[in-house]
N, C-alpha and C positions, 0 to 999 in steps of 0.2 A: 409507593410514591404518590402523594396527593397534590394537585394543583388547584388552587383557589382562584376563581375568576371573579373580578369585581367591575361593575359597569354602572355608569350614572342612569342608564335606561332601566336597569333591573333593580327592583326593590331588595331583592335578596342576592346573596352571593352564591356562586355554584362551585362545586369542587369536582375534579376529575381524578380518579384513581388510575395509575398506570402500573401494570405488572413488569416483571423482570424482562420478559421477552419483548414487550412493547418498548421499554426504555432502550434495549439493545437495538431494535429496529430503527428507532429514531435516531440513535448515535450513527448507525450505518448510513441512514440517509443524509445525515448532515456531513459526515465524511465525504460521501460521494459528491455531494454538492460542492464541497470545498475543493475537492480534486479536479472536478469538472471546470470550476472556476479558474483554478491555477493553470490547467492546460490551455484553456481558452485564452487566458491573459498571456501566456507564454507564446501561443500561436500568433495572437494579434501583435504582440510586441516584435516578434521575428519577421512576421510577414508584412506588416504595414508601417512599422517603425523602426527599421534597422539603424537608422542614423541616431535613435534615441538610446541604444544600447550602451551600457557601460563597457569599458575596456576588459573588465574581468569576465563579464558575460560573453562578450565576443571571443575572448581567448578560450573559454570553456567550450562554446558551440564550435569553434574552429577545431579544438582538440578532438571533440567527439566526431566531427566529420572526418578528420584526418585519420583517426583510428579505424573507422568504418571503411574508409578506402583502402587502407593498408590491408585489412582483413580480406577484402575482395581481391586485391592484388595477389595476396599469398595464395588464396584458393584458386585463382586463375593460374598462377604460375605452377602450383602443384598439379593441376588438371593437365596443363600443357606438358609438363614434365613426363606425367604418366603416359600421355598420348605419343610423346616423342619416343619413350621406350618401346611402346607397342609397334610404332612405325619402324624403328630399328630392327625389332625382332622380325618383322614381315620382310624387311629388305634382306636380312641374312637368309630367310627361308627361300626368297625368291632367287638369291645367288646360288643356293644349293640346288634349286630346281633347274636353273640355267645350265649348271655343270652336269646335272643328271640327264637333261634333255640332250646335251651334246653327246654324252656317252651312249645314250639310246640311239641317236641318229647313227653313230658308228656301228653299233651292234646290229641295226636293221638294215645297214647298207645304204641308208638315204644319202643323197647329196647334201653336203654342209650348207650350200647356199639355199636349199629348199626350206630349212628351218634354222634361222639365225637367232639363237636364243639370247645373244648378247645385245641385240638391237630391238627396239619396240616394233610391233607389227605395223605395216602400212595401213593408214586409215584415210577415209574421205568421205564425201557426200555433201548434200545441200545443208545450208544452215536453217534449222527450224528453231524458232526462239519461243519458249514458253514463259509465262509470268514466273518471276524469280521466287523461289521457295527457300527460305532460310532455314538451314539445319541447326537444331539446338546441339548443345554440347552432349546431352544424354544420347540424342539420336546419332551423333557422330561416333561416339564411344560404342553404341551398339553396332554400327556399320563396321568398325574396326574389329570387333569381337567376331562378327560374321565372317569377315574376310580372312581373319587369322584361322578360324576353324576350316574354312574352305581350302587355304593354302596347305594346311597340315594334312588334310584329307588326300589332296592331290599328291602331295609328296609321298605319303604312304603308298598310294596306289602305284605310282610311278616306280618306287623302290620295288614293290612286288613284281611289276612288269619286268624291271631289269633283272631281278633274280631269275624269273622264268626264261628270259632271253639268254642269260649267261648259262643256264642249265642246258638249254637247247644247243647253244654253241658248243658247249663241253661234250654233250652227247654226240654231235656231229664229228668232233675231233676224234672221238673213240670209235667211229665207224670207218671202215676201209674206204677212204675217200680219195686217195691219189694212186696213180699207177705205181707199182713197185720198181720199174725201170723207166727211164726218160727216153730210151731209144728202143728199137725193135718193133716187132709186129707179132700178131697172133699166128702161130702155126697150127694150133689145135685148140678148139673151142671146148666149152663145157658141154657135156652130154655123151650120148652113145657114138662110138667110133670103132674103126678096125684097128686093133691093137698092133703096134709096129713090130712087136716080137713074135706074137703068136698068130697074128692074122685073123683071130677070133674077134666077134662083136663084143666090145667091153665098154664099161662106163668110164669116162674121163671126168674125174671129180674136180678139176680145175681148169685154168687155161694156161697155155704155153706162150711165153714171150721168147722169140728167137733174138738173141743178142750175142755179141762177141765175148769171148772169155775175158774175165776181168771187168766187165761192166758193172758198175755199182748197182746194188739192190737196196732200196729204201723201205722203211716201215710204212705201210699203207695207212696205219693209224697209231695213235699212242697206246701203250699197254705195258705188260710185264712178260718177259721172255720165260716161256714154259719149257722149251726144249731148245737145245743148241748143240748139235753133235752129228755123228754119222749114223744114218739110217740105211737098213739093207736095201730098201727100194728108193727111198727118196734121196739118198746120198746125203751129202752135208746139207742139213735142213735147220731151219729156225722156225719155231713155232711162238706165236705172241698171243697172249690172252688179253683181250680188250675190255673184258667185263660184259655183263648182260649176256652171258653165254656166247659170245662172239670170239672166234679164234681164226687167225690167219696163218698159213704155212708158206714157206719160201724154200723150194727144194732144188736139188742138183747144183748147189753152189760150190765154187772152187775154194773160197775162204769165208770164215766166219769171223765176225768182229764184235759179237755180243756173247754174253754168258747167261745161264739160267739164274733167274731172279732179277736181272737188270731191268730197270725202268727205261723204256725208249720212248722218244717223241715221234710224232708223225713226221715223216720226211727224213728221219735220221738214217744214215748208212748202217746196214747191219750185215751185208755180206757182198760177195761178188760172184758174177755169173760164172758157171762151169758146167761140167758134163759128168758128175759123179752119180753113182746109184744106177738105177734102172733108166738109162738115158742113151739116145742115139746121137747126141751132139750137143753143142753149147746152147743152153736155153735156160729159162727160169720157169719152173712149174709153180703156179701161185693158186692157192686154195683159200676159200672163205667157208668157215663152218659155223652153223648155229645149233646150239644144243647137240653138238657131234654129227649133225647131218650136213653134208656138203651142199653149198648153195652156189648159184651162178655168180662169180665175182663180177662179171660185167654189169649186172644190175646194180650192185652196190656202187660201183664207180659212176654210172650213169646218173643215179639217184642223187649221189653226193654233188656231182658236177651240176645238176639241175638245180 
């Protein structure tokens, strides 16, 4: 493309040759100038002369502004709905934690008034005011995420603690923890003694509770009946397997109320006091054995009571 320049001051004409890229650059420059002028005109028209706008332009600008506000409102509502869902989830988690805390309070033997999970903790102190710091929506969402993770972690740990406490409580129930009779006294303790029949020094592998005939005998712990019948030396005897290699024996009974293979609970009546077998009178001979070796029953009862 050739451009010829003609001037009164110049005796000769001049020509300028423009290539393709130069023409394109020139067109882009002209387009930019036109767009800049249009935006400048629109800004000046809206900013400084609103009363001079036509009804069509006013309607168009109002519609654009209304659409933008609606988009912002939709975004805000969706964000608030998402946060409301998160808050609802955290409230449900806190309710579960309250219920779990109440169960743990009972398992540990704490007084309910010491830990009232259904009420907020008491708080107080002097008022110290700092410059207000506004939290952004993103910052609030991050805080909710962090609190949700903390609540979930605490819930998992408390559930694990509850499981351990339940296992401990179950283990205690399977230990000989209550006296087998509610009345009576020790007539012969665990250990070496003079045998009432031979007069020789002999090992007494249990404790004897003196009680009237027909006095109820109770299972000192829960378990499964291993033996229930007449024994040549123990007389009418009940043997209960409590698991973990722990066995209890209840001897010299007058009547038996359980059978082999029966599951009994702690404190359940299993027999009545008598004087059967190798016995000099009405009493209960009570033994605790661990891995087949006789243990002092009094230690188990004292440990369970403590």
